All heavy atoms as a GROMACS GRO file, in nm:
protein
  573
    1MET      N    1   0.794   1.393   0.379
    1MET     CA    2   0.880   1.348   0.277
    1MET      C    3   0.969   1.474   0.239
    1MET      O    4   0.918   1.585   0.218
    1MET     CB    5   0.794   1.294   0.158
    1MET     CG    6   0.873   1.247   0.042
    1MET     SD    7   0.773   1.180  -0.096
    1MET     CE    8   0.617   1.156  -0.039
    2LYS      N    9   1.089   1.447   0.218
    2LYS     CA   10   1.183   1.557   0.186
    2LYS      C   11   1.166   1.593   0.036
    2LYS      O   12   1.119   1.509  -0.042
    2LYS     CB   13   1.330   1.512   0.204
    2LYS     CG   14   1.370   1.498   0.340
    2LYS     CD   15   1.380   1.626   0.414
    2LYS     CE   16   1.427   1.605   0.563
    2LYS     NZ   17   1.453   1.731   0.624
    3PRO      N   18   1.192   1.717  -0.005
    3PRO     CA   19   1.169   1.763  -0.139
    3PRO      C   20   1.228   1.674  -0.251
    3PRO      O   21   1.164   1.648  -0.350
    3PRO     CB   22   1.222   1.910  -0.138
    3PRO     CG   23   1.216   1.952   0.003
    3PRO     CD   24   1.235   1.824   0.076
    4GLU      N   25   1.352   1.628  -0.238
    4GLU     CA   26   1.411   1.550  -0.339
    4GLU      C   27   1.340   1.425  -0.357
    4GLU      O   28   1.321   1.378  -0.466
    4GLU     CB   29   1.567   1.527  -0.293
    4GLU     CG   30   1.641   1.457  -0.406
    4GLU     CD   31   1.782   1.428  -0.365
    4GLU    OE1   32   1.826   1.460  -0.248
    4GLU    OE2   33   1.864   1.378  -0.455
    5ALA      N   34   1.304   1.360  -0.244
    5ALA     CA   35   1.227   1.230  -0.259
    5ALA      C   36   1.091   1.257  -0.318
    5ALA      O   37   1.041   1.179  -0.396
    5ALA     CB   38   1.214   1.169  -0.123
    6ARG      N   39   1.022   1.365  -0.280
    6ARG     CA   40   0.896   1.404  -0.331
    6ARG      C   41   0.896   1.420  -0.489
    6ARG      O   42   0.814   1.365  -0.565
    6ARG     CB   43   0.836   1.527  -0.266
    6ARG     CG   44   0.694   1.559  -0.317
    6ARG     CD   45   0.634   1.675  -0.245
    6ARG     NE   46   0.624   1.655  -0.107
    6ARG     CZ   47   0.541   1.582  -0.044
    6ARG    NH1   48   0.447   1.523  -0.111
    6ARG    NH2   49   0.536   1.573   0.084
    7THR      N   50   0.998   1.496  -0.528
    7THR     CA   51   1.019   1.518  -0.674
    7THR      C   52   1.037   1.394  -0.751
    7THR      O   53   0.985   1.370  -0.855
    7THR     CB   54   1.128   1.618  -0.699
    7THR    OG1   55   1.097   1.746  -0.624
    7THR    CG2   56   1.155   1.647  -0.839
    8TYR      N   57   1.128   1.307  -0.698
    8TYR     CA   58   1.159   1.178  -0.757
    8TYR      C   59   1.025   1.095  -0.766
    8TYR      O   60   0.999   1.044  -0.879
    8TYR     CB   61   1.264   1.107  -0.678
    8TYR     CG   62   1.310   0.979  -0.739
    8TYR    CD1   63   1.413   0.985  -0.834
    8TYR    CD2   64   1.252   0.861  -0.708
    8TYR    CE1   65   1.456   0.860  -0.893
    8TYR    CE2   66   1.300   0.736  -0.764
    8TYR     CZ   67   1.397   0.743  -0.856
    8TYR     OH   68   1.446   0.621  -0.912
    9LEU      N   69   0.953   1.083  -0.671
    9LEU     CA   70   0.833   1.010  -0.671
    9LEU      C   71   0.733   1.064  -0.772
    9LEU      O   72   0.676   0.989  -0.848
    9LEU     CB   73   0.764   1.006  -0.530
    9LEU     CG   74   0.640   0.930  -0.515
    9LEU    CD1   75   0.653   0.788  -0.554
    9LEU    CD2   76   0.572   0.948  -0.385
   10GLN      N   77   0.716   1.197  -0.765
   10GLN     CA   78   0.618   1.259  -0.861
   10GLN      C   79   0.658   1.232  -1.003
   10GLN      O   80   0.573   1.204  -1.089
   10GLN     CB   81   0.605   1.415  -0.827
   10GLN     CG   82   0.529   1.431  -0.703
   10GLN     CD   83   0.538   1.580  -0.658
   10GLN    OE1   84   0.623   1.659  -0.702
   10GLN    NE2   85   0.457   1.616  -0.566
   11GLU      N   86   0.787   1.259  -1.035
   11GLU     CA   87   0.834   1.238  -1.172
   11GLU      C   88   0.818   1.091  -1.219
   11GLU      O   89   0.784   1.063  -1.331
   11GLU     CB   90   0.971   1.289  -1.186
   11GLU     CG   91   0.984   1.438  -1.174
   11GLU     CD   92   1.127   1.494  -1.175
   11GLU    OE1   93   1.228   1.410  -1.191
   11GLU    OE2   94   1.137   1.615  -1.179
   12ALA      N   95   0.847   1.002  -1.128
   12ALA     CA   96   0.841   0.856  -1.157
   12ALA      C   97   0.697   0.823  -1.186
   12ALA      O   98   0.664   0.745  -1.278
   12ALA     CB   99   0.904   0.773  -1.050
   13LEU      N  100   0.599   0.869  -1.094
   13LEU     CA  101   0.466   0.831  -1.126
   13LEU      C  102   0.410   0.893  -1.251
   13LEU      O  103   0.334   0.830  -1.325
   13LEU     CB  104   0.380   0.882  -1.001
   13LEU     CG  105   0.398   0.809  -0.875
   13LEU    CD1  106   0.327   0.878  -0.763
   13LEU    CD2  107   0.350   0.667  -0.887
   14ALA      N  108   0.449   1.015  -1.282
   14ALA     CA  109   0.415   1.072  -1.405
   14ALA      C  110   0.462   0.994  -1.531
   14ALA      O  111   0.388   0.976  -1.626
   14ALA     CB  112   0.461   1.218  -1.410
   15LEU      N  113   0.585   0.945  -1.515
   15LEU     CA  114   0.641   0.865  -1.626
   15LEU      C  115   0.568   0.734  -1.634
   15LEU      O  116   0.534   0.689  -1.754
   15LEU     CB  117   0.788   0.834  -1.600
   15LEU     CG  118   0.866   0.765  -1.714
   15LEU    CD1  119   0.864   0.844  -1.846
   15LEU    CD2  120   1.007   0.741  -1.674
   16ILE      N  121   0.532   0.664  -1.530
   16ILE     CA  122   0.460   0.543  -1.527
   16ILE      C  123   0.329   0.569  -1.597
   16ILE      O  124   0.282   0.495  -1.686
   16ILE     CB  125   0.440   0.487  -1.393
   16ILE    CG1  126   0.580   0.441  -1.334
   16ILE    CG2  127   0.341   0.360  -1.394
   16ILE    CD1  128   0.574   0.417  -1.186
   17GLN      N  129   0.251   0.678  -1.555
   17GLN     CA  130   0.122   0.704  -1.612
   17GLN      C  131   0.124   0.728  -1.762
   17GLN      O  132   0.043   0.692  -1.846
   17GLN     CB  133   0.064   0.828  -1.542
   17GLN     CG  134   0.014   0.802  -1.404
   17GLN     CD  135  -0.029   0.922  -1.333
   17GLN    OE1  136  -0.132   0.987  -1.381
   17GLN    NE2  137   0.030   0.952  -1.215
   18GLN      N  138   0.238   0.793  -1.809
   18GLN     CA  139   0.253   0.824  -1.935
   18GLN      C  140   0.292   0.713  -2.037
   18GLN      O  141   0.244   0.698  -2.147
   18GLN     CB  142   0.360   0.936  -1.962
   18GLN     CG  143   0.390   0.978  -2.100
   18GLN     CD  144   0.502   1.078  -2.106
   18GLN    OE1  145   0.550   1.126  -2.005
   18GLN    NE2  146   0.546   1.114  -2.218
   19GLU      N  147   0.377   0.621  -1.982
   19GLU     CA  148   0.433   0.517  -2.062
   19GLU      C  149   0.380   0.376  -2.040
   19GLU      O  150   0.391   0.295  -2.137
   19GLU     CB  151   0.586   0.506  -2.043
   19GLU     CG  152   0.654   0.635  -2.071
   19GLU     CD  153   0.657   0.675  -2.214
   19GLU    OE1  154   0.644   0.584  -2.302
   19GLU    OE2  155   0.666   0.794  -2.253
   20ALA      N  156   0.311   0.349  -1.936
   20ALA     CA  157   0.265   0.215  -1.908
   20ALA      C  158   0.156   0.170  -2.002
   20ALA      O  159   0.069   0.250  -2.041
   20ALA     CB  160   0.226   0.193  -1.762
   21LEU      N  161   0.161   0.053  -2.053
   21LEU     CA  162   0.064   0.003  -2.145
   21LEU      C  163  -0.079   0.002  -2.086
   21LEU      O  164  -0.170   0.044  -2.166
   21LEU     CB  165   0.107  -0.148  -2.182
   21LEU     CG  166   0.017  -0.213  -2.292
   21LEU    CD1  167   0.022  -0.135  -2.421
   21LEU    CD2  168   0.066  -0.358  -2.310
   22PHE      N  169  -0.100  -0.035  -1.962
   22PHE     CA  170  -0.233  -0.040  -1.912
   22PHE      C  171  -0.258   0.076  -1.811
   22PHE      O  172  -0.346   0.057  -1.724
   22PHE     CB  173  -0.258  -0.174  -1.846
   22PHE     CG  174  -0.245  -0.294  -1.934
   22PHE    CD1  175  -0.158  -0.391  -1.914
   22PHE    CD2  176  -0.325  -0.294  -2.050
   22PHE    CE1  177  -0.144  -0.500  -2.000
   22PHE    CE2  178  -0.317  -0.412  -2.139
   22PHE     CZ  179  -0.223  -0.508  -2.119
   23ALA      N  180  -0.196   0.184  -1.825
   23ALA     CA  181  -0.204   0.302  -1.733
   23ALA      C  182  -0.353   0.347  -1.730
   23ALA      O  183  -0.393   0.392  -1.622
   23ALA     CB  184  -0.114   0.417  -1.777
   24ASP      N  185  -0.429   0.337  -1.834
   24ASP     CA  186  -0.568   0.382  -1.833
   24ASP      C  187  -0.655   0.292  -1.744
   24ASP      O  188  -0.769   0.332  -1.724
   24ASP     CB  189  -0.616   0.387  -1.974
   24ASP     CG  190  -0.617   0.254  -2.050
   24ASP    OD1  191  -0.537   0.166  -2.018
   24ASP    OD2  192  -0.704   0.233  -2.141
   25ARG      N  193  -0.610   0.188  -1.695
   25ARG     CA  194  -0.688   0.098  -1.615
   25ARG      C  195  -0.670   0.119  -1.471
   25ARG      O  196  -0.730   0.049  -1.391
   25ARG     CB  197  -0.655  -0.053  -1.642
   25ARG     CG  198  -0.684  -0.092  -1.787
   25ARG     CD  199  -0.637  -0.236  -1.807
   25ARG     NE  200  -0.655  -0.277  -1.946
   25ARG     CZ  201  -0.622  -0.394  -1.987
   25ARG    NH1  202  -0.572  -0.483  -1.917
   25ARG    NH2  203  -0.641  -0.420  -2.119
   26VAL      N  204  -0.588   0.213  -1.436
   26VAL     CA  205  -0.550   0.240  -1.286
   26VAL      C  206  -0.617   0.358  -1.239
   26VAL      O  207  -0.635   0.461  -1.307
   26VAL     CB  208  -0.396   0.261  -1.290
   26VAL    CG1  209  -0.351   0.292  -1.144
   26VAL    CG2  210  -0.318   0.137  -1.328
   27ASP      N  211  -0.662   0.358  -1.116
   27ASP     CA  212  -0.721   0.470  -1.040
   27ASP      C  213  -0.607   0.555  -0.992
   27ASP      O  214  -0.556   0.528  -0.875
   27ASP     CB  215  -0.813   0.413  -0.928
   27ASP     CG  216  -0.874   0.532  -0.851
   27ASP    OD1  217  -0.841   0.648  -0.873
   27ASP    OD2  218  -0.953   0.500  -0.763
   28TRP      N  219  -0.550   0.640  -1.079
   28TRP     CA  220  -0.429   0.708  -1.041
   28TRP      C  221  -0.442   0.804  -0.914
   28TRP      O  222  -0.352   0.800  -0.834
   28TRP     CB  223  -0.369   0.790  -1.152
   28TRP     CG  224  -0.307   0.695  -1.257
   28TRP    CD1  225  -0.354   0.658  -1.378
   28TRP    CD2  226  -0.194   0.620  -1.224
   28TRP    NE1  227  -0.277   0.554  -1.433
   28TRP    CE2  228  -0.176   0.538  -1.340
   28TRP    CE3  229  -0.100   0.604  -1.122
   28TRP    CZ2  230  -0.060   0.448  -1.360
   28TRP    CZ3  231   0.001   0.521  -1.137
   28TRP    CH2  232   0.020   0.443  -1.254
   29PRO      N  233  -0.551   0.871  -0.895
   29PRO     CA  234  -0.563   0.943  -0.765
   29PRO      C  235  -0.547   0.859  -0.641
   29PRO      O  236  -0.478   0.890  -0.549
   29PRO     CB  237  -0.703   1.012  -0.773
   29PRO     CG  238  -0.720   1.021  -0.915
   29PRO     CD  239  -0.666   0.896  -0.976
   30ALA      N  240  -0.602   0.736  -0.644
   30ALA     CA  241  -0.600   0.643  -0.529
   30ALA      C  242  -0.451   0.589  -0.522
   30ALA      O  243  -0.395   0.586  -0.410
   30ALA     CB  244  -0.690   0.529  -0.546
   31VAL      N  245  -0.394   0.546  -0.632
   31VAL     CA  246  -0.257   0.494  -0.623
   31VAL      C  247  -0.161   0.606  -0.589
   31VAL      O  248  -0.076   0.579  -0.511
   31VAL     CB  249  -0.223   0.434  -0.764
   31VAL    CG1  250  -0.073   0.396  -0.774
   31VAL    CG2  251  -0.310   0.310  -0.788
   32THR      N  252  -0.174   0.724  -0.636
   32THR     CA  253  -0.085   0.837  -0.597
   32THR      C  254  -0.096   0.855  -0.457
   32THR      O  255   0.010   0.878  -0.386
   32THR     CB  256  -0.127   0.958  -0.678
   32THR    OG1  257  -0.096   0.937  -0.823
   32THR    CG2  258  -0.032   1.074  -0.637
   33HIS      N  259  -0.213   0.857  -0.397
   33HIS     CA  260  -0.231   0.889  -0.254
   33HIS      C  261  -0.167   0.771  -0.170
   33HIS      O  262  -0.087   0.796  -0.076
   33HIS     CB  263  -0.375   0.886  -0.216
   33HIS     CG  264  -0.395   0.901  -0.069
   33HIS    ND1  265  -0.377   1.017  -0.003
   33HIS    CD2  266  -0.449   0.814   0.025
   33HIS    CE1  267  -0.404   0.997   0.123
   33HIS    NE2  268  -0.444   0.879   0.151
   34ALA      N  269  -0.187   0.645  -0.208
   34ALA     CA  270  -0.122   0.534  -0.147
   34ALA      C  271   0.026   0.538  -0.156
   34ALA      O  272   0.092   0.517  -0.059
   34ALA     CB  273  -0.172   0.400  -0.208
   35CYS      N  274   0.085   0.590  -0.266
   35CYS     CA  275   0.230   0.604  -0.284
   35CYS      C  276   0.285   0.708  -0.189
   35CYS      O  277   0.395   0.694  -0.131
   35CYS     CB  278   0.267   0.630  -0.428
   35CYS     SG  279   0.245   0.485  -0.533
   36GLU      N  280   0.206   0.816  -0.175
   36GLU     CA  281   0.252   0.919  -0.089
   36GLU      C  282   0.257   0.886   0.059
   36GLU      O  283   0.346   0.919   0.126
   36GLU     CB  284   0.167   1.049  -0.111
   36GLU     CG  285   0.184   1.121  -0.243
   36GLU     CD  286   0.087   1.232  -0.276
   36GLU    OE1  287  -0.015   1.238  -0.204
   36GLU    OE2  288   0.111   1.299  -0.378
   37VAL      N  289   0.154   0.804   0.094
   37VAL     CA  290   0.152   0.749   0.234
   37VAL      C  291   0.267   0.650   0.251
   37VAL      O  292   0.337   0.665   0.344
   37VAL     CB  293   0.019   0.675   0.250
   37VAL    CG1  294   0.023   0.598   0.392
   37VAL    CG2  295  -0.095   0.778   0.260
   38LEU      N  296   0.295   0.561   0.155
   38LEU     CA  297   0.404   0.467   0.164
   38LEU      C  298   0.542   0.542   0.177
   38LEU      O  299   0.635   0.496   0.240
   38LEU     CB  300   0.397   0.376   0.043
   38LEU     CG  301   0.299   0.266   0.049
   38LEU    CD1  302   0.288   0.201  -0.085
   38LEU    CD2  303   0.326   0.165   0.161
   39ALA      N  304   0.546   0.651   0.110
   39ALA     CA  305   0.683   0.723   0.103
   39ALA      C  306   0.686   0.837   0.192
   39ALA      O  307   0.778   0.929   0.182
   39ALA     CB  308   0.705   0.772  -0.040
   40ALA      N  309   0.592   0.855   0.284
   40ALA     CA  310   0.585   0.970   0.376
   40ALA      C  311   0.707   1.009   0.438
   40ALA      O  312   0.731   1.124   0.463
   40ALA     CB  313   0.469   0.950   0.472
   41GLY      N  314   0.786   0.909   0.493
   41GLY     CA  315   0.898   0.943   0.562
   41GLY      C  316   1.032   0.947   0.476
   41GLY      O  317   1.138   0.964   0.529
   42ALA      N  318   1.015   0.943   0.351
   42ALA     CA  319   1.132   0.929   0.258
   42ALA      C  320   1.214   1.060   0.266
   42ALA      O  321   1.163   1.162   0.258
   42ALA     CB  322   1.090   0.903   0.110
   43VAL      N  323   1.347   1.034   0.273
   43VAL     CA  324   1.443   1.144   0.273
   43VAL      C  325   1.519   1.139   0.136
   43VAL      O  326   1.536   1.243   0.078
   43VAL     CB  327   1.545   1.130   0.388
   43VAL    CG1  328   1.651   1.240   0.382
   43VAL    CG2  329   1.476   1.147   0.515
   44GLU      N  330   1.557   1.022   0.101
   44GLU     CA  331   1.634   0.999  -0.029
   44GLU      C  332   1.533   0.945  -0.134
   44GLU      O  333   1.445   0.867  -0.098
   44GLU     CB  334   1.752   0.907  -0.008
   44GLU     CG  335   1.845   0.951   0.096
   44GLU     CD  336   1.923   1.078   0.050
   44GLU    OE1  337   1.949   1.090  -0.073
   44GLU    OE2  338   1.963   1.162   0.133
   45PRO      N  339   1.562   0.965  -0.260
   45PRO     CA  340   1.484   0.915  -0.368
   45PRO      C  341   1.462   0.750  -0.353
   45PRO      O  342   1.358   0.701  -0.377
   45PRO     CB  343   1.559   0.945  -0.497
   45PRO     CG  344   1.612   1.075  -0.462
   45PRO     CD  345   1.663   1.061  -0.320
   46ALA      N  346   1.574   0.683  -0.315
   46ALA     CA  347   1.577   0.543  -0.299
   46ALA      C  348   1.468   0.495  -0.197
   46ALA      O  349   1.416   0.387  -0.216
   46ALA     CB  350   1.713   0.491  -0.263
   47GLU      N  351   1.434   0.580  -0.100
   47GLU     CA  352   1.337   0.542  -0.005
   47GLU      C  353   1.189   0.548  -0.058
   47GLU      O  354   1.103   0.506   0.005
   47GLU     CB  355   1.346   0.629   0.118
   47GLU     CG  356   1.478   0.606   0.186
   47GLU     CD  357   1.512   0.706   0.296
   47GLU    OE1  358   1.429   0.793   0.320
   47GLU    OE2  359   1.619   0.687   0.360
   48THR      N  360   1.180   0.579  -0.184
   48THR     CA  361   1.037   0.584  -0.251
   48THR      C  362   1.022   0.453  -0.327
   48THR      O  363   0.920   0.433  -0.386
   48THR     CB  364   1.025   0.706  -0.340
   48THR    OG1  365   1.111   0.695  -0.458
   48THR    CG2  366   1.045   0.838  -0.273
   49TYR      N  367   1.121   0.367  -0.342
   49TYR     CA  368   1.109   0.247  -0.421
   49TYR      C  369   0.997   0.159  -0.382
   49TYR      O  370   0.922   0.109  -0.470
   49TYR     CB  371   1.239   0.170  -0.418
   49TYR     CG  372   1.358   0.233  -0.485
   49TYR    CD1  373   1.488   0.184  -0.474
   49TYR    CD2  374   1.342   0.346  -0.564
   49TYR    CE1  375   1.598   0.242  -0.528
   49TYR    CE2  376   1.459   0.401  -0.626
   49TYR     CZ  377   1.578   0.351  -0.612
   49TYR     OH  378   1.688   0.412  -0.666
   50PRO      N  379   0.968   0.142  -0.254
   50PRO     CA  380   0.847   0.056  -0.218
   50PRO      C  381   0.712   0.123  -0.275
   50PRO      O  382   0.631   0.048  -0.322
   50PRO     CB  383   0.849   0.059  -0.068
   50PRO     CG  384   0.988   0.071  -0.029
   50PRO     CD  385   1.044   0.167  -0.126
   51ALA      N  386   0.710   0.244  -0.268
   51ALA     CA  387   0.591   0.319  -0.325
   51ALA      C  388   0.576   0.302  -0.476
   51ALA      O  389   0.471   0.278  -0.522
   51ALA     CB  390   0.592   0.465  -0.288
   52LEU      N  391   0.684   0.310  -0.545
   52LEU     CA  392   0.694   0.296  -0.690
   52LEU      C  393   0.653   0.149  -0.727
   52LEU      O  394   0.595   0.121  -0.823
   52LEU     CB  395   0.831   0.335  -0.740
   52LEU     CG  396   0.855   0.481  -0.734
   52LEU    CD1  397   0.997   0.508  -0.780
   52LEU    CD2  398   0.757   0.562  -0.816
   53ARG      N  399   0.701   0.053  -0.638
   53ARG     CA  400   0.666  -0.086  -0.671
   53ARG      C  401   0.517  -0.107  -0.660
   53ARG      O  402   0.453  -0.177  -0.732
   53ARG     CB  403   0.738  -0.178  -0.577
   53ARG     CG  404   0.894  -0.200  -0.617
   53ARG     CD  405   0.945  -0.308  -0.526
   53ARG     NE  406   1.098  -0.313  -0.568
   53ARG     CZ  407   1.189  -0.252  -0.490
   53ARG    NH1  408   1.162  -0.195  -0.387
   53ARG    NH2  409   1.315  -0.276  -0.530
   54HIS      N  410   0.460  -0.032  -0.566
   54HIS     CA  411   0.314  -0.042  -0.542
   54HIS      C  412   0.242   0.011  -0.669
   54HIS      O  413   0.145  -0.046  -0.710
   54HIS     CB  414   0.272   0.044  -0.418
   54HIS     CG  415   0.126   0.052  -0.400
   54HIS    ND1  416   0.047  -0.049  -0.347
   54HIS    CD2  417   0.041   0.162  -0.432
   54HIS    CE1  418  -0.084  -0.004  -0.348
   54HIS    NE2  419  -0.080   0.119  -0.403
   55ALA      N  420   0.288   0.133  -0.726
   55ALA     CA  421   0.233   0.183  -0.839
   55ALA      C  422   0.243   0.088  -0.960
   55ALA      O  423   0.142   0.067  -1.039
   55ALA     CB  424   0.294   0.317  -0.871
   56LEU      N  425   0.360   0.024  -0.973
   56LEU     CA  426   0.375  -0.065  -1.084
   56LEU      C  427   0.288  -0.187  -1.065
   56LEU      O  428   0.234  -0.244  -1.167
   56LEU     CB  429   0.523  -0.103  -1.094
   56LEU     CG  430   0.613   0.005  -1.138
   56LEU    CD1  431   0.761  -0.035  -1.111
   56LEU    CD2  432   0.594   0.043  -1.272
   57ALA      N  433   0.271  -0.238  -0.944
   57ALA     CA  434   0.179  -0.349  -0.925
   57ALA      C  435   0.036  -0.324  -0.957
   57ALA      O  436  -0.044  -0.405  -0.999
   57ALA     CB  437   0.195  -0.397  -0.772
   58ALA      N  438  -0.004  -0.195  -0.945
   58ALA     CA  439  -0.142  -0.152  -0.977
   58ALA      C  440  -0.176  -0.172  -1.121
   58ALA      O  441  -0.280  -0.176  -1.156
   58ALA     CB  442  -0.162  -0.009  -0.927
   59LEU      N  443  -0.059  -0.174  -1.198
   59LEU     CA  444  -0.090  -0.189  -1.346
   59LEU      C  445  -0.133  -0.332  -1.380
   59LEU      O  446  -0.199  -0.347  -1.487
   59LEU     CB  447   0.050  -0.162  -1.430
   59LEU     CG  448   0.098  -0.023  -1.412
   59LEU    CD1  449   0.238  -0.017  -1.466
   59LEU    CD2  450   0.012   0.074  -1.491
   60THR      N  451  -0.105  -0.428  -1.293
   60THR     CA  452  -0.148  -0.566  -1.313
   60THR      C  453  -0.110  -0.618  -1.453
   60THR      O  454  -0.174  -0.703  -1.509
   60THR     CB  455  -0.293  -0.601  -1.281
   60THR    OG1  456  -0.378  -0.527  -1.384
   60THR    CG2  457  -0.333  -0.551  -1.146
   61ASP      N  458   0.005  -0.570  -1.499
   61ASP     CA  459   0.047  -0.626  -1.643
   61ASP      C  460   0.147  -0.732  -1.626
   61ASP      O  461   0.179  -0.789  -1.737
   61ASP     CB  462   0.100  -0.504  -1.723
   61ASP     CG  463   0.221  -0.438  -1.659
   61ASP    OD1  464   0.279  -0.497  -1.567
   61ASP    OD2  465   0.259  -0.336  -1.724
   62ARG      N  466   0.201  -0.756  -1.508
   62ARG     CA  467   0.301  -0.869  -1.482
   62ARG      C  468   0.426  -0.857  -1.574
   62ARG      O  469   0.498  -0.954  -1.582
   62ARG     CB  470   0.231  -1.006  -1.508
   62ARG     CG  471   0.121  -1.022  -1.416
   62ARG     CD  472   0.045  -1.150  -1.408
   62ARG     NE  473   0.078  -1.252  -1.516
   62ARG     CZ  474   0.026  -1.363  -1.531
   62ARG    NH1  475  -0.067  -1.398  -1.456
   62ARG    NH2  476   0.059  -1.438  -1.626
   63HIS      N  477   0.452  -0.741  -1.620
   63HIS     CA  478   0.581  -0.720  -1.682
   63HIS      C  479   0.651  -0.588  -1.648
   63HIS      O  480   0.766  -0.573  -1.677
   63HIS     CB  481   0.573  -0.733  -1.837
   63HIS     CG  482   0.504  -0.624  -1.911
   63HIS    ND1  483   0.377  -0.624  -1.934
   63HIS    CD2  484   0.565  -0.508  -1.961
   63HIS    CE1  485   0.346  -0.508  -1.996
   63HIS    NE2  486   0.458  -0.437  -2.015
   64SER      N  487   0.585  -0.499  -1.588
   64SER     CA  488   0.644  -0.372  -1.535
   64SER      C  489   0.716  -0.399  -1.410
   64SER      O  490   0.670  -0.471  -1.322
   64SER     CB  491   0.536  -0.261  -1.522
   64SER     OG  492   0.472  -0.230  -1.644
   65PHE      N  493   0.829  -0.339  -1.398
   65PHE     CA  494   0.908  -0.348  -1.280
   65PHE      C  495   0.997  -0.228  -1.259
   65PHE      O  496   1.018  -0.156  -1.349
   65PHE     CB  497   0.994  -0.480  -1.279
   65PHE     CG  498   1.100  -0.476  -1.389
   65PHE    CD1  499   1.228  -0.443  -1.362
   65PHE    CD2  500   1.069  -0.517  -1.529
   65PHE    CE1  501   1.331  -0.441  -1.463
   65PHE    CE2  502   1.172  -0.511  -1.618
   65PHE     CZ  503   1.292  -0.483  -1.585
   66LEU      N  504   1.049  -0.223  -1.138
   66LEU     CA  505   1.144  -0.113  -1.109
   66LEU      C  506   1.286  -0.151  -1.126
   66LEU      O  507   1.328  -0.254  -1.060
   66LEU     CB  508   1.121  -0.070  -0.959
   66LEU     CG  509   1.205   0.042  -0.909
   66LEU    CD1  510   1.189   0.172  -0.994
   66LEU    CD2  511   1.176   0.073  -0.770
   67ARG      N  512   1.353  -0.092  -1.217
   67ARG     CA  513   1.493  -0.128  -1.244
   67ARG      C  514   1.575  -0.035  -1.157
   67ARG      O  515   1.577   0.091  -1.186
   67ARG     CB  516   1.523  -0.117  -1.394
   67ARG     CG  517   1.667  -0.154  -1.419
   67ARG     CD  518   1.700  -0.150  -1.565
   67ARG     NE  519   1.831  -0.178  -1.598
   67ARG     CZ  520   1.892  -0.165  -1.705
   67ARG    NH1  521   1.822  -0.117  -1.811
   67ARG    NH2  522   2.018  -0.193  -1.722
   68LEU      N  523   1.644  -0.089  -1.059
   68LEU     CA  524   1.738  -0.013  -0.973
   68LEU      C  525   1.862   0.029  -1.036
   68LEU      O  526   1.917  -0.039  -1.115
   68LEU     CB  527   1.754  -0.081  -0.847
   68LEU     CG  528   1.629  -0.118  -0.768
   68LEU    CD1  529   1.670  -0.204  -0.642
   68LEU    CD2  530   1.545  -0.005  -0.733
   69PRO      N  531   1.917   0.152  -0.999
   69PRO     CA  532   2.048   0.188  -1.055
   69PRO      C  533   2.151   0.098  -1.004
   69PRO      O  534   2.148   0.052  -0.890
   69PRO     CB  535   2.069   0.333  -1.004
   69PRO     CG  536   1.967   0.346  -0.899
   69PRO     CD  537   1.853   0.241  -0.910
   70GLN      N  538   2.246   0.062  -1.093
   70GLN     CA  539   2.357  -0.022  -1.044
   70GLN      C  540   2.453   0.059  -0.964
   70GLN      O  541   2.487   0.176  -0.987
   70GLN     CB  542   2.437  -0.072  -1.176
   70GLN     CG  543   2.355  -0.157  -1.256
   70GLN     CD  544   2.306  -0.283  -1.184
   70GLN    OE1  545   2.391  -0.344  -1.119
   70GLN    NE2  546   2.187  -0.336  -1.216
   71ALA      N  547   2.506  -0.006  -0.862
   71ALA     CA  548   2.609   0.063  -0.774
   71ALA      C  549   2.735   0.071  -0.860
   71ALA      O  550   2.763  -0.012  -0.948
   71ALA     CB  551   2.632  -0.031  -0.653
   72ASP      N  552   2.804   0.188  -0.835
   72ASP     CA  553   2.928   0.206  -0.898
   72ASP      C  554   3.029   0.104  -0.864
   72ASP      O  555   3.045   0.062  -0.748
   72ASP     CB  556   2.988   0.346  -0.871
   72ASP     CG  557   2.901   0.459  -0.929
   72ASP    OD1  558   2.845   0.429  -1.027
   72ASP    OD2  559   2.917   0.565  -0.872
   73THR      N  560   3.106   0.056  -0.967
   73THR     CA  561   3.206  -0.048  -0.938
   73THR      C  562   3.344   0.010  -0.979
   73THR      O  563   3.353   0.090  -1.077
   73THR     CB  564   3.185  -0.178  -1.008
   73THR    OG1  565   3.172  -0.149  -1.154
   73THR    CG2  566   3.055  -0.249  -0.958
   74VAL      N  567   3.440  -0.017  -0.908
   74VAL     CA  568   3.564   0.040  -0.928
   74VAL      C  569   3.670  -0.072  -0.963
   74VAL      O  570   3.667  -0.177  -0.914
   74VAL     CB  571   3.626   0.126  -0.816
   74VAL    CG1  572   3.774   0.177  -0.849
   74VAL    CG2  573   3.535   0.238  -0.798
   0.00000   0.00000   0.00000
């Protein structure tokens, strides 16, 4: 994983752990490892989205989701 993608993934996982309602119910070492495996080949931050979706699914709260940035429109 390229440094930019790694930093994005790490910061996003930290934010999820800090802010999610049911974060205390998640085995974060296991989820973090699974996310790193899923994003192993990531070059760009957007390539970590499947891993972040995995982390959000681990919350089992049925309301957390990944909101993607909107494409610029001209």
